N, C-alpha and C positions, 0 to 999 in steps of 0.2 A: 736451667739451674746447673750450676757447676759444682760437681761432687769430687772431692779428693778421695782416691781409693788407696788405702795402705795395704799392700799385699806383697808378700815375698814371691821370689821366682818359683814357679811350680816345677816340680820334678818327677811327678807321676801322673798317670792319666786321670785319676779320680780328682786330684787338686785342679788340674787344668780345666776339666769338664765343669767343675763347680764354679770356678772364677769366671769362665767364659759365660756361663748361664747368668750370673749376676750381672755381668756387663751388658748382656742382652736385656736384662730386666731394667737396668738403669735407662737404656735407650728408649725402651718401651714406656717409661715413665717420665719422659721429657728431661732427662738429666744427661749432662756431658761429663764423661769421666776425665779426671786429671790424675795422672799416675807418673811416678818416676820408675822407668823400666816399662815392660810389656810394649815394646815398640816405640817408647819415648825416651829420647836420649838428650843430655844437655852438656854444655861445656863446663858449667859449674859442678862443684862437688855435690853428690847426691843430697846431703843434708841442706845445702843452700837451695838446690832446685826444689826440694820438698817445701822448704819454708816459703819461697816465692809463690809456688803453685797454690799452697794453702791459703795464702793471704788474698788470692783472687776466688777462693771457693766459698760456697754458702754452707757446706756441711762436709763431715768426714765419716767415711765408713772404713772400718778396719775388719779385714778378714785374716784371722790367725790360725794357722795350721802348723802341724809338726814339721819342724826343720831338723831338730836334733833329738836323739834318744840317749839318756844316760842310763846305761845298763846297770852299772854299779858305781857309786860315788859316796862322798861324804859332805854333809853340810855342816858348816861351823866346826871345822876340825880343831882338835886339841882344845876343846872347850867343854864346860859343863853341859852345854846345849847341843853337843855333837850328836848327829844322827845320821843313819845310812840312807842313801838314795838308791832306789832300785826301779829301773825301767820307767824313768820320768821323762815326759814329753815336753819339749820347749819349742816355741815358735821363733821366727827370725827376730833379732833385737830390734830391727827397724819398725816392727809394730809398736813397741814400747815407745820408741823415739818419736814417731809420728803421732801417736795417740797423745803423748805429752805435749807436743807442739800445738796440737788442735785444742787441748784443754786449756792451754795458756792463751790461745787466741779467742777463747770462749765460743768455738764453733760447735754446733750440735754434733754429738758422737753417737754412732751406732756400731756396736760390737757384734761380730759374728765369729764365734770361737769353736774350733773343732773339739769334739767331745774327747776328754782325756788329756788335753793340753793343760799344763800346769798354770793355774791362774794366780797372778801376783801383780802388784803395782797397778798399772793402767789397765791391764787385760783381766778384768774380773767384773762381776756384777756390783756396781757402785750406787751410791744414792743418787749421783748426778745423771747417770744414764744406764740403759739396759744393755745386758750382754746375752746375746742369744746362743745357745749351745746346740751343735749340730753334728751329725756324722758325715758331713759334707755330701749330703743328699740334695740333688738338684730339685727335688720335689718341694723343698723348703720354700722356694720362691713362688710356688703356686698355692701355698697354704693360706688359709683365711687369716690365721694368726699373724704370719709374717707380713702379708700386705696390710693388715691393719696397723702394725707397729711401724712399718715403713711409711705409711701415709701419714701417721701422726708425727713421726720424726721429721719428715719433709715439711709438714706444716709449721713445726718449730723453726726450721731453717728459713722458710719463707717469711715468717713473722720477724725473725732477726734482721733480714734484709730490709724489710719495710721500716723497721725501727731506726736502722742506720740512714736510710734514705730521707727519713723526716727530720734527722738531726743535722742541722747546717751550722758550720763554723763561719760566722759572719766576718770575723776578722781575716780569715784567709780566702773569702770569696772574692773573685774578680768577675768583671763583666764577660770576659772570654770564657771563664770556667762555667759560669752560669749558663751561657748560651750552649756550650758543649754538652751540658748535663740535661738540657731540656729535651723532652720527647717532641715528636712532630706536632701533636695536638696542642701541647703546651706552648710550643714555640709560636704557633699561630695566634693563640690567645694573647700571649705577651706582646706580639707584634702589634696587634690590634690596640691593645691597651696603650702601648707607647705612642702609636699614631694619634690616638685621641688625646694623650697628654701633650704631645707636641703641638697639636692643632690648637688646644686650649691655650697653651703658652703663647703661641703666634697670635691668637685672637686678643689676649690680654695686652700683649706688646703693641699690637696695632691700636688698641683703644687708648692706651697711655700715650702713644705717639700723636694721636689726634687731639687729646686733651692738652698735652704740654705744648704742642706746636699747632695752634688753631690757624 
């Protein structure tokens, strides 16, 4: 199963240890990680590379941790709703961009958010998906709760793949495309069926030939 991982560049030991532990967890659970960055580099702009990778993924996981801290600021300045911001933590904007892309593509989303990071837009507990809050402790991945949530999320991703595979656009289907999409056992069964069909057609043609040309 291909999983797109939205995660910013790590800049301290705790973040790197947490992300690496999750990458190991993915591998142990039969998942291939697709990521822009973390050793994967592309000629296209990052947003294009993320879009292309996501279109081949079955699900998306977002790990959002602190990238910026606003020690003191103002929200909605010079308005009646103006308010001060103090020590507010924000993740990389790429978490928001990639989460929104995944939502638009109707891919199952799993959010893992560092405790204390400001939750807004796509990065919060929504009706459509769960958001897990963590202190970036690697023990999260061995907990019964996380493993249960991940297993159920993975099931949703697998069900989506099965639904897509059973939906066939007949108008765009060609013989070559059909053959390429067949699995080995399906290819064998189709081959046997075609052989039987051709043999039947040949038998009917032979019979008509004898009747019409005695």
